[in-house]
N, C-alpha and C positions, 0 to 999 in steps of 0.2 A: 503493499501498499504506498501513496506518494505520503510525503509527510506535512501537506495541507490537508488534515484528516479535520474536520469538522466534529463537533460533538454527537452533533446527528448520524454520524459514518459509521460503519461497522470501525471496532475499533481494537489497536493491536492486539491478539490474543483473547480476541472476541470470539468465540466456536458459531457458526452459523444458525445452531436455535437458541441460543438469549439476542442475539440479532432478531432474528425475526421477531420475536415474543416483542423484544422492546421498539419496534416497526408498529405490529397493532397496536401498544401501547403509546405511543406517538400518537397514533392517527386519530384519537379519541379527542384531543382536543382538552378543551376546556373539561368536559364531562370525564377524563382521566381514572382510573382506576384497575390492581391487578384484575380486580375480578372482572371487569366490564372487558377489560383488553383480552383475558384467558377466555370470555364466551366468546368474542370475536374471533378470535384460533381455530378453536371448539367448531363453531357454526360456518366459519369462510372454509377453513382448509380442512376440516376433520368431516364436512357436514354432519356433525353430529349435531341433532336438535334439542338433545334435554341434555343439558349439563351441568355440572355440579353448581351450586350456590355460589362455592369459595376455590380460588383459582390452588396451586397446587404449592410447597412453599419452595421447591423447584424457582417456583417466577420471582417469589419474593427474595431468594438467596440471589437470586440473578441481577432484579431489580437493584436492593443495593451493592452487590458485587462492581456491576457496571456503571451505578452515579443513574439510571433513568431519568428522577428528579430532576436533577441536574440537566439533562442531558435535553429534556424536555422545557424546561427553561430558555437553555438555548437556541432550543428551536424556533420556540412562540415567539421571542423577541424575534428573529432573525424571518419569521415569517410577517411579524409585525413591520417592519422596514421593508419588506420587499411591495408589502400592499401600500406603504406609505410611499416609496418611490415611484409605481406604479400610478398613483392619484397627481402626482407630483406632473410629472412625466403626460398623464391624461390633460389635466389642467394648462401646461405651455404646448401642447398640442389644438386647446380649443383656443384658446389666444390666437396661437398663429392663425387657425383654421378664421375666425371671428374680424381679423387683421385681414387673412386673403377676399372675406366679404368685403368686406368694406372700401378696399382698393378696387372691388368691379364696383361697385356701386356710382364711384365720382367719374368714370368714365365716360 
């Protein structure tokens, strides 16, 4: 892996299974919980509809070992930054369109 790993990337030494579990956890956004992430994994990946109410202890251990909460805080912050960046770009584009429209009417 490259030297410029982001916190939400698979980390050095992180096996595929804990990273896969992390991706489910990360994808839940503001409603994140280990139980919800585990249920998502069971229903989407394993196609099991009746799942236990609680996540396995393995997921609790992985979460602590790999810093899922902190990594998701970094992910959320980055997603917020990207949204703000897109909004600013859209505003600049809208101003440019309006300026062009004003130029067209002055002919």
